[in-house]
C-alpha positions in Angstrom: 47.3 15.7 14.6 43.8 17.2 13.9 44.6 17.7 10.2 45.8 14.1 9.9 42.6 12.7 11.5 40.5 15.0 9.3 42.3 13.7 6.1 41.8 10.1 7.2 38.1 10.7 7.9 37.7 12.3 4.5 39.5 9.4 2.7 37.3 6.9 4.6 34.1 8.7 3.7 35.2 9.1 0.1 36.1 5.4 -0.1 32.7 4.4 1.4 30.9 6.6 -1.1 32.8 5.2 -4.1 32.6 1.5 -3.0 29.2 1.0 -1.4 26.9 3.8 -2.3 27.1 4.1 -6.0 24.0 2.1 -6.6 21.7 4.3 -4.4 19.4 6.7 -6.2 16.8 9.2 -5.1 14.7 8.9 -8.3 11.9 6.3 -8.8 12.6 3.0 -10.5 9.1 3.3 -12.2 9.6 4.1 -15.9 8.3 7.5 -16.9 5.7 6.1 -19.3 4.0 4.2 -16.4 3.7 7.0 -13.9 0.1 7.8 -14.4 -2.5 5.8 -12.6 -6.3 5.5 -12.5 -8.1 4.2 -9.4 -11.8 3.6 -10.2 -14.1 3.0 -7.2 -13.5 -0.4 -5.7 -16.4 -2.9 -5.9 -17.8 -3.7 -2.5 -19.0 -7.4 -2.0 -19.5 -7.0 1.7 -22.5 -5.9 3.7 -20.6 -2.9 5.1 -22.0 0.2 3.4 -19.5 2.6 1.8 -16.4 0.5 2.3 -15.6 0.4 -1.4 -15.6 4.2 -1.9 -13.8 4.8 1.4 -10.9 2.4 0.5 -10.7 3.9 -3.0 -10.5 7.4 -1.6 -7.6 6.4 0.7 -5.8 4.5 -2.0 -5.9 7.6 -4.2 -4.7 9.8 -1.3 -1.8 7.4 -0.8 -0.8 7.6 -4.5 -0.9 11.4 -4.1 1.1 11.4 -0.9 3.8 9.1 -2.2 4.3 11.2 -5.4 5.7 8.7 -8.0 2.4 8.4 -9.8 0.0 11.1 -11.0 -3.7 10.3 -10.8 -5.6 10.4 -14.1 -8.9 9.4 -15.5 -9.2 5.8 -16.7 -8.8 6.7 -20.4 -5.7 8.9 -19.7 -3.7 6.6 -17.4 -1.0 4.1 -18.2 -2.0 1.9 -15.2 -5.4 1.1 -13.7 -5.8 -0.3 -10.2 -9.0 -2.4 -10.0 -10.2 -3.5 -6.6 -12.9 -5.6 -5.0 -13.5 -5.6 -1.3 -14.2 -9.3 -0.7 -14.6 -9.7 3.1 -15.1 -7.5 6.1 -15.1 -9.2 9.5 -15.5 -7.7 12.9 -14.7 -9.6 16.1 -15.0 -8.6 19.7 -11.7 -8.1 21.6 -12.7 -6.9 25.1 -15.9 -6.7 27.1 -17.1 -4.1 29.6 -18.1 -5.9 32.8 -20.6 -3.3 33.6 -22.4 -3.9 30.4 -22.6 -7.7 30.7 -21.7 -9.5 27.5 -21.5 -6.3 25.4 -18.1 -5.8 23.7 -16.4 -2.4 23.8 -13.5 -3.0 21.5 -13.3 -4.9 18.2 -10.8 -6.2 15.7 -11.7 -5.3 12.1 -10.2 -7.2 9.2 -10.9 -6.5 5.5 -9.7 -8.5 2.5 -9.5 -7.0 -1.0 -8.5 -8.5 -4.3 -6.5 -6.0 -6.5 -5.7 -6.2 -10.2 -3.3 -4.0 -12.0 -3.9 -3.4 -15.7 -1.4 -2.0 -18.2 -3.8 0.2 -20.2 -1.2 0.9 -22.9 -0.6 -2.7 -23.8 -3.9 -4.2 -22.6 -2.1 -6.6 -20.3 -3.0 -7.7 -16.8 0.1 -7.1 -14.7 -1.4 -8.4 -11.4 -4.5 -10.5 -11.2 -6.6 -10.6 -8.0 -3.8 -10.3 -5.5 -5.2 -10.6 -2.0 -4.5 -7.8 0.4 -5.5 -7.8 4.0 -5.8 -4.8 6.3 -6.7 -4.8 9.9 -7.3 -2.4 12.8 -9.0 -2.2 16.2 -11.6 0.2 17.4 -13.5 1.2 20.5 -17.3 1.4 20.4 -17.9 3.8 23.2 -21.5 2.7 23.1 -21.8 3.4 19.3 -20.7 0.4 17.2 -21.5 2.0 13.8 -19.5 5.2 14.4 -16.5 3.1 15.7 -16.7 0.9 12.6 -16.9 3.9 10.3 -13.9 5.5 11.8 -12.0 2.2 11.6 -12.9 2.0 7.8 -10.7 5.1 7.3 -7.7 3.3 8.9 -8.5 0.2 6.9 -8.5 2.3 3.7 -5.2 3.9 4.6 -3.6 0.5 5.3 -4.8 -1.0 2.0 -3.7 2.1 0.1 -0.2 1.9 1.6 0.2 -1.7 0.7 -1.0 -1.2 -2.9 1.2 1.9 -3.4 4.2 0.2 -1.8 3.8 -2.7 -4.2 3.5 -0.4 -7.2 6.6 1.6 -6.4 8.6 -1.6 -5.8 7.3 -3.1 -9.0 9.9 -3.9 -11.6 8.1 -3.2 -14.8 8.8 -6.0 -17.2 9.6 -8.4 -14.4 6.6 -8.1 -12.1 6.1 -7.2 -8.5 9.0 -7.4 -6.1 7.1 -9.9 -3.8 6.7 -12.4 -6.7 10.2 -12.4 -8.0 12.7 -14.9 -6.5 16.3 -13.9 -5.8 18.8 -15.1 -8.4 20.7 -18.1 -7.2 24.2 -17.4 -5.9 27.1 -18.4 -8.0 29.7 -20.6 -6.2 
C-alpha cells in the first residue's frame, strides 16, 4: 500500500513538473550584453540637502544586492540610469499634546523622474518615468535628524522600484508596466 501511494505521488509530481513548470527559470531575462549599469548622481531640484546623493547611493546598493547588473562607470556601462529628484514633501501626521501644536511624526514623500539610456545604441529606453517613494518618521524633538534618517528609507524604496523595473524589463519591448497583455484568442 505504501509503495503504491509513493508511486502515485511520484507520478503526480513528475506530471506537474512536465506540464506546468517547464517555463520557469532561475536565470535572468536580461540579455548578457545589457547587464552593466551606470548610476550617476541624481540631480536634486528640491530644497532638501543631500537627497540626490543619498537616493543615488541606495539605488546603487539595490543594483548590487539584486545581482543581475554589474555597476560600471558611465563610459563602460551598457545602460545608464539618470535621475532627477523633483519634489520632497513633508506633512505632519501626529501631534504631541504636551508640546502644543508641534508635530512629532511626519509623512515624507519624494518624487523622482528616471530615464534609462541604452549607451550602446544611443537610445532613450525610458524617458522621465515618475517614481514616488514615501515613509514616515518620528522627530523625537529633532526634525532634521528624523528627516535625514527617513531619506535613507526613501532612497531604498526608490532604488527597489527602479531595480525591479529594470529586472522586469523586456529589452526590445520596453518595461513590463508599459506593455499591454496580448488579446485572448476566442
